[in-house]
N, C-alpha and C positions, 0 to 999 in steps of 0.2 A: 550343434549351432543351430539356433532359432532362425527359421526362415525369417527374410524381411517382409514387412507389409508393404502392399502395391497400392499406390494411389495412382488414379488416371482420370482422365477427361479431356475435354476440348476445349482450346483457348479461345475465349469470347472476344479479345480485343487485341488491336497491333501494339507493336512498342518494345521497349527493352525487355528480354527475357525474365531476370529474376523480378523485375517488378510485376509483369503481367502473371507470370506462375505464381507468385505471392498471393495474388489477388485471387486466381484461380484455385489454388490448393488450402488456403487458409493458414499456411505455413508463414513464418516471418520470412522478411527478405534476406536477413543475414543468413537463416537456416538454408534457405533456397541456395543462396551462393554456396554454403559450404556442402550441400549436395551435389550441386553440379561439380565443383571441385573433385568430389570423391567419385564421379562418373555414374551416380545413382539416378542421373535425369536424362530420359530419352524423349526427344521431339520428333514424331513421326518416325522414322526407323532408325535415327541418327542419335548416338550419344551425345548429349550438350558438351560443349568444350568452354565456352565461355558465358559467362552470367551478363555481358553486355551486347549479346548477339541480339540482333532484330527480328522477330517474328512478326508474322501476317495478320495472325489472330483466328485462323481455322485450324491449325494444327493440334492432332492429338497429342497429348503429353503422358508421361507416366514416370513415376518415381518410385524405386525400390527401397522403401524407407528400412535403414539398418535399425536391429534392434536397440533401445536406447542403453546407454552406458551407465553402471551403477554409480552414482555419486560416492565421493570418499568422504562420508559423513554417517556417522552410526545412527541406525533407526533405533528409538527408544520408547518404549511403552509407558507414554506421558498423558494421563487423562486429558482430554479436549472437550470443549463445549461446543460442540458443531451445531450452529444455527440452520444450516441448509447445507446440502450436498446434492450432487447429481454426476454424471460421468464426466462432466466438463470442468466443474468448480465446486469450491465450497467456501463457506463463510464461517469463521470462526470467532467465538467472543473470547479472545487473549485476556487472561488475567494479568494484573499487575505483578511486575516483578520477573516476567517472561520476555528473554530476550528472543527477537523475532529470526533472526540469521547467524549461524556460527560465525564467530569472528575471535581474533586473540584475546584470549581470557575468558570466551563463552564458546567453547567447542562442544559442549554437551548440555542438556537440559532446554534446547531452544525449540521455539516452534518448529523450526524445520526440522529437528530431530524426532518430534513428535508426530509431524505428518509424514514423514518417511515410513514410519511404523504403521500409521492409520492406513496410508495409502497404498501399501505394498501390493505390488500386482494390478495397481489401478493408474499407475501414470504412464502415459505414452509418451513421456519423454519431452523436456522442454530444451531445444536447441541440441537434441541429440542425448541429453544426458536425463536419467531417471530422476526426477527432482520436481518438487512442487514448484510452481512459478510464483515467487513472490513480486506483485506488481506494485505496492505500496507498503509501508512499514508504520507502526505506531512505535513510539519509545517505550524501552523496557519497562519503565514505571508508570506507563500510561494503560489503562485498561480499553476494552471495548472491541469493536468489530473490525474484521479484516477478511477480504476476499482473496482466495487464492486460486490459481489456475491449475488444471491437472492436465492440460495439452496445450501443444504449439498454438493451436487454433484459438481457444480460449485466452491464452496468454497475450497473445496479438491484439485481440478485439478488446480486452480489458484495458491495455496498453493504451490505446489509441483514445479511448474514453478518458482515461486519466490525463492524457495530453491535451485533449480539446476542453477539459474541465466541466465535462457533461455529468460526471459523477456527484451524488449527494453525499455530503458527509456533513454531519452536525455533532457538535461536542458539547459536552455538559462539564463546566468547570466551576470551580468556587474560586474566587479572586478576594486580594485584600482590599477592604475599603468597599466605597459604594460611588460606581462609576457616574460620572456627569458629563453629559446627558447619559441616562440609563440605558439607553441603546444608540447604536450607530455603526461606521464603517472605520475600520483601522485600514490604511493603505500605506505601503512602505516597502521599499528593497530589503530583502534579507538576503544577508551573506556574511561570511566568516569575520569575527571580529579582529582587528589588529592587536588588540590586547591579550586576546585570550584564543588562539586557533581552535580551541576546542568548544568555544561558544558561537552560537549566533547572534546577529544583532540587527537594528533596522539602518540601512545604510541612507545617504542623502539621495534625494531623487536624482541629482546629476551624476550620481557614481556610475561607471560603468560595469563595476563589480556586483554580484549578488542577482537575485531574480526578483521581479515585481511580485508582490503578495498583497492579497487582499482577504481580511476577515471581517464579518458582519456579525455583530454581538448584540444580544437582547437579554436584559434581566427578566430573570423568572422569578425570583424571591430575594428581598433584602433581608440578609442575616447580621447578627451582631457582629458588627465590624467586620463584616465579609459580605458578599453577594454570589448568589447561585445566578450564574448566566449560559445561555446557550449560544455557541460560536457556530457560524454557518461559513464554511470554507468556499471561496471563490477559486483558490489556488491551493495547494499543497507542497508546501515549502517544510524544509527541515525545521521543527521545534516552532511552527508558525504561531501556534495559538500562544504558546507559553512567551515568545519573544514579543509578540504584539501587544499582550494584556501587559508585560512588562513596560513596553515602551509608552504607555498611557499612565503608568504610575499604579497600575493595578495586577501586580504579578500573582500567579495563582499560588493558593496556600500550599506550604510543604514543598515547594520548588527549590531544591537544593543549589541549582546554577543560576536562575534569572530574578529570584526574588528574596527578599527577607522577610519571615513571617513577622507581624506587628506583634510587639512587646507583649501586648494584652492578651494575644491568641495562643504565645508559646507555651504556657503550662498546659493549656486544652489539647494540643497537638502531642504534647509528651505523654499526657494521661492516656490519650487515645493510642498512643505509640503510631501516630500517622506521619509516616518518613517518605512519602512521595508528592510528587505534584498532584493536586487535586484535578485530574483530568480524565475523561472518558468518552471514547468514542461511541455515542450512543444510536447513531441512525447511519446507515449505509444504503445508498439506493443507486442501481445502475440497470442497463439493459444488458440482457443474458446475451454474452458475444455470439453464441450459435443459434439460439432459438428465436431471439430477438424480444423476449418476454421482458417487460418492464418488473424487475424486482427490487423490494425495499423491507429492510430489516431494520428492527429496533433491538437495544440489549439495556435492560435495566440497570440502574445504578448499583455499584458493588456495594456490599455491606460497610466497608471503612468509610466510603464517601457518603451514603445514606446516614450514617452515626455522625460523621463531621457535621453535617447540614442540621440533623435534629438537636446537635449539642449546641450548636450557634442560632437557633431560630429565636426569633424575638419573640 
């Protein structure tokens, strides 16, 4: 049986044990609570019993980290476009058509299946399970950049940046028609549609449901019956770009859920066999959760979107 990894140090502040120890160790607060319940945490010479216990802030702490448990998901040798990787995280350029996380109907062939194979032996465990830390997702039929954590500390640090909206995320999209004005901000609460629970929709500002969402867009190129736009996300809600663009009457080309392709462009999409929303996560920037370095990555448009733009160029 593998020996536990030992983490140790001295608490630098007073307060509730789980909160202070999470800050000191770089683990998530929920992970610290679990480790305390497992009897793996020692404060001074005493095994910690309660996550809510108060500490003075000068005690020595020790955590006997149990080896991560394997995830009950098969590792698969699926090629990945790795843009960046170190011991704490990796950035991958996901192709359209790949689901991020296994779920009913998609238990294999996902990004997680591929990462389990690529990262085997290099995952320190997220909340005690040997798995990649998925801190954000992009839709199956959206291509582009995702950052994935390889350790608890990286997962916690990245999650905080997504929560405070300090992550840079820019998408390239081809929408139907020409927006008027050509640039602007779309703001509106996004939540589940009452008519179709599988769809998201923009809700009234007075609604208590959904979450506040803001998308800034800018026209990059006017096309024949369509427009290439760049969308900068201030928030990150489910289907945000797709829902917001549809809400102003300019749904993304090829979107099977939120838009109807203009009649004049349908033959072109059929000829190109373009059967997904024209959306690509082109830029991703954030502060490295461990080193503090500012990282910024770009991914070129995939061939199918490039061809669509070329074919609709004026």
